[in-house]
C-alpha positions in Angstrom: 132.1 104.9 76.5 133.1 107.3 79.3 130.7 107.2 82.3 129.7 110.5 83.9 130.7 109.9 87.6 128.7 113.0 88.5 125.5 111.2 87.6 123.8 109.8 90.7 123.2 106.1 91.0 120.4 105.2 93.4 119.2 101.8 94.5 116.6 100.3 96.8 118.5 97.8 99.1 117.1 94.9 101.1 119.6 94.6 104.0 118.0 91.6 105.7 114.8 89.6 105.1 111.6 90.9 106.6 112.4 94.7 106.6 111.7 97.6 104.3 114.0 98.5 101.4 116.4 101.3 102.1 117.2 104.0 99.5 121.0 104.3 98.9 123.2 106.3 96.7 126.0 104.2 95.1 128.8 104.6 92.7 127.9 103.7 89.1 129.3 100.2 88.6 131.7 99.2 85.8 131.1 96.2 83.6 133.5 93.3 83.7 134.4 90.9 80.9 131.2 89.8 79.2 129.1 92.3 81.1 127.1 95.4 80.2 126.2 98.4 82.2 122.5 99.1 82.0 120.7 102.4 82.7 117.3 101.2 84.0 114.2 102.6 82.3 111.6 100.4 84.1 111.6 97.4 86.4 108.6 95.3 87.1 107.6 94.3 90.7 107.3 90.5 90.7 105.9 88.2 93.4 109.4 86.6 93.5 110.7 89.9 94.8 108.4 89.5 97.7 109.9 86.0 98.3 113.4 87.5 98.3 112.4 90.4 100.6 110.7 87.9 103.0 113.6 85.4 102.9 111.5 82.6 101.4 114.0 81.7 98.7 117.8 81.6 98.6 119.3 85.1 98.2 122.4 87.0 99.4 122.0 90.1 101.5 122.2 93.0 101.2 120.6 92.7 97.8 119.0 95.1 95.3 115.8 93.2 94.1 114.3 93.3 90.7 114.5 91.0 87.6 111.9 92.4 85.1 114.3 95.1 83.8 114.0 97.2 80.7 117.1 99.4 80.1 119.6 100.9 77.8 123.1 99.7 77.4 125.5 102.6 78.3 128.8 100.7 78.6 130.1 97.3 77.6 132.9 95.2 79.1 135.7 93.4 77.2 134.6 90.6 75.0 131.0 91.7 74.5 129.9 91.3 70.9 126.2 90.5 71.4 125.2 94.0 72.5 126.3 97.6 71.8 125.9 101.0 73.5 122.5 102.5 72.9 120.6 99.2 72.6 117.4 98.8 74.5 117.4 95.4 76.3 115.5 93.2 78.8 117.3 91.6 81.7 115.5 88.6 83.2 115.6 86.4 86.3 118.3 84.0 85.0 121.4 86.1 85.2 124.1 83.5 84.4 124.6 79.7 84.3 127.8 77.6 84.6 127.4 76.1 81.1 129.2 72.9 82.2 126.9 71.0 84.6 124.8 68.1 83.2 121.7 70.2 82.9 123.5 73.0 81.0 125.1 70.5 78.6 121.7 69.0 78.0 120.1 72.3 77.1 118.2 72.6 80.4 120.1 75.7 81.7 117.0 76.6 83.8 118.1 73.7 86.1 121.7 74.7 86.3 123.5 73.5 89.5 125.2 76.9 90.1 123.1 79.7 88.6 123.1 83.4 89.3 119.8 85.0 89.6 119.1 88.7 89.0 117.8 90.5 92.0 118.5 87.5 94.3 122.2 86.5 94.1 123.3 89.5 92.1 122.0 93.1 92.3 118.9 93.7 90.2 116.8 96.5 88.7 115.4 98.4 91.7 118.0 100.9 90.8 119.0 103.5 88.2 121.9 101.4 87.0 122.8 97.8 87.1 125.3 95.2 85.7 124.1 92.3 83.6 125.7 89.4 81.7 125.5 90.3 78.0 124.7 86.7 77.0 121.6 86.6 79.2 119.9 89.8 78.0 117.3 90.0 75.3 116.6 92.6 72.6 113.0 93.9 73.0 110.3 94.6 70.4 110.4 98.2 69.5 106.5 98.4 69.5 106.2 98.0 73.3 106.9 100.8 75.7 109.3 100.5 78.6 106.7 100.1 81.5 104.6 97.7 79.4 107.6 95.6 78.4 108.9 95.1 82.0 106.4 92.5 83.2 107.1 90.4 80.1 110.6 89.7 81.5 109.3 87.3 84.2 105.5 87.2 84.4 105.4 86.9 80.7 108.3 84.4 80.3 107.2 82.1 83.2 103.7 82.2 81.9 104.9 81.3 78.4 107.0 78.4 79.6 104.1 77.1 81.7 101.7 77.5 78.8 103.9 75.4 76.5 104.0 72.7 79.2 100.2 72.3 78.9 100.5 70.8 75.4 97.4 71.3 73.3 95.1 72.5 76.0 92.0 74.2 74.7 90.3 74.7 78.0 92.8 76.4 80.3 92.4 77.4 83.9 94.5 80.1 85.5 94.7 80.1 89.3 95.7 83.5 90.7 94.9 86.3 88.2 97.8 88.6 88.7 100.6 89.9 86.4 101.5 86.5 84.8 97.9 85.4 84.3 96.7 88.6 82.7 99.5 88.3 80.2 99.1 84.6 79.5 95.3 84.9 79.2 95.8 87.2 76.2 98.3 84.8 74.6 96.0 81.8 75.1 92.9 83.7 73.9 94.8 84.7 70.7 95.5 81.0 70.2 91.8 80.2 70.3 91.8 78.8 73.9 88.9 79.0 76.3 90.3 80.6 79.4 88.8 80.2 82.9 90.1 82.6 85.7 90.3 81.6 89.4 90.8 84.4 91.9 90.7 85.1 95.6 87.3 84.6 97.1 85.1 87.7 96.7 87.7 89.4 94.5 85.2 90.8 92.2 87.6 93.4 90.8 90.0 90.7 89.5 87.1 88.6 88.2 85.7 91.5 86.2 89.2 92.3 85.0 89.6 88.7 83.7 86.2 88.8 82.0 87.0 92.2 80.4 90.2 90.6 78.9 88.1 87.9 77.3 88.1 85.1 79.8 85.0 82.9 79.5 84.4 82.5 83.2 85.8 84.0 86.4 85.1 82.9 90.0 86.7 81.9 93.3 89.7 79.6 93.3 87.6 77.0 95.1 84.6 77.2 92.7 83.9 74.5 90.2 84.3 75.7 86.5 81.4 75.1 84.2 83.4 72.6 82.1 86.2 70.1 82.7 89.6 71.7 82.0 92.3 70.3 79.8 95.0 71.9 82.0 95.4 74.4 84.8 98.3 76.7 85.7 98.7 77.7 89.4 100.4 81.1 89.7 99.2 81.8 93.2 101.8 80.6 95.8 99.1 78.6 97.6 99.6 74.8 97.8 95.9 74.2 98.7 95.0 75.2 95.1 96.7 72.2 93.6 94.1 69.6 94.8 91.4 72.1 93.8 92.9 72.3 90.3 93.2 68.5 90.1 89.4 68.2 90.7 88.8 70.7 87.9 90.8 69.0 85.1 89.7 66.0 83.0 91.4 62.6 82.9 94.8 63.0 81.3 94.9 66.7 82.2 97.8 68.4 83.9 98.5 70.9 86.6 101.4 73.3 86.2 102.8 74.9 89.3 104.4 78.1 88.0 105.6 79.8 91.2 109.2 79.7 92.5 107.8 79.4 96.0 104.5 77.8 97.3 103.1 76.8 100.6 102.9 73.0 101.2 100.4 71.0 99.1 98.0 69.3 101.5 97.1 65.6 101.2 94.4 64.6 98.8 92.7 61.4 97.7 94.5 59.4 95.1 91.3 59.3 93.1 91.8 63.0 92.4 95.1 62.2 90.7 94.0 58.9 89.1 93.1 58.9 85.4 96.6 59.9 84.3 96.3 63.4 85.6 99.7 64.9 86.3 101.4 67.7 88.4 104.5 69.5 87.1 106.5 72.4 88.3 108.2 75.2 86.3 111.7 76.1 87.4 113.1 79.4 86.1 113.5 79.9 82.4 116.0 79.5 79.5 117.4 82.0 77.0 115.4 80.0 74.4 112.2 80.8 76.3 113.1 84.5 76.1 114.0 84.6 72.5 111.0 82.6 71.5 108.6 84.6 73.5 109.9 88.0 72.4 109.8 87.1 68.7 106.5 85.1 68.6 103.6 86.5 66.6 101.4 86.8 69.8 103.7 89.5 71.3 101.8 92.1 69.3 98.5 91.0 70.9 99.6 91.6 74.5 98.5 94.7 76.3 100.1 94.7 79.7 98.2 96.6 82.4 100.5 98.4 84.8 100.5 100.6 87.8 103.6 102.8 87.9 105.5 103.9 90.9 108.6 106.1 91.3 111.7 104.0 92.3 111.7 105.4 95.8 108.2 104.1 96.4 109.3 100.4 95.9 108.1 99.5 99.4 104.6 100.8 98.6 104.5 98.8 95.4 105.5 95.6 97.3 102.8 96.3 99.9 100.2 96.7 97.2 101.3 93.5 95.6 101.2 91.6 98.9 97.8 92.9 99.7 96.3 92.0 96.3 95.5 95.7 95.5 96.9 95.5 91.9 95.3 94.6 88.6 98.0 93.6 86.2 101.5 94.5 87.2 103.4 97.1 89.3 106.3 98.8 87.6 109.0 101.0 89.1 110.2 104.0 87.0 113.7 105.4 88.1 
């Protein structure tokens, strides 16, 4: 499909960690073999983007952040059979894997030794156009709008993977009630779980938001829930919450650390871990996670709450996320 070179391509670029993003006009890229050119319709603002901008996780600079991307395929490279021009797709964090390392061969591509990550090691969706590997994109349900679908591409997927790691938990605690937790709470409630929300101290707005969504209880992250939990998922990047969560779960319960970056976990008494409690971490996602999440019955039950920003206000969106001013998720609209 011919590309109109007169159309402007704009991107928000992070030149070095610690600074604001810079708005830049670029040439519209061309897809290589196995790739597609995507016209971005919406891109979620994820806490991982903050870690990229702050230099807290490996990335290459300059980089265009963003990995919760909803867009339209407007050109395809040679060899692409999975997607066609005009399709609406989602582009997630996992941009490509080697396919040959022991983890990839074992079906654990989320642990690939040499992965490429969208918005960290390849340019992402804080732009009007971007390139993606066709095999790592997902068709999206047509019943969900672009801004509402964007947070599902990471907050939703990571929450989904973490949720499945909890086994048959019926009393579930969620530490850090942001984009991921507000999506997962709806999934868990639809499954008949009792959900308990833990927020920043005195964050009454988030607590009321959690209760409005159907959570049974909401309080400070250091508060003791009214019942012992079967499992807890820690979304907040605060290591001190792990010992707190351990004290909240029953014997045999598990703690799932769902962030890509977390401050150090402080020491805690062995007695808090004893009783076959466990601590696990979630690393990235797989294409199976994406396909399973986007086609599961619960997808129709999810109502993402978003605050929308023009693309050029990406710095403000990141500041609002950092300062805890958001309920639900921030989404950039080119």
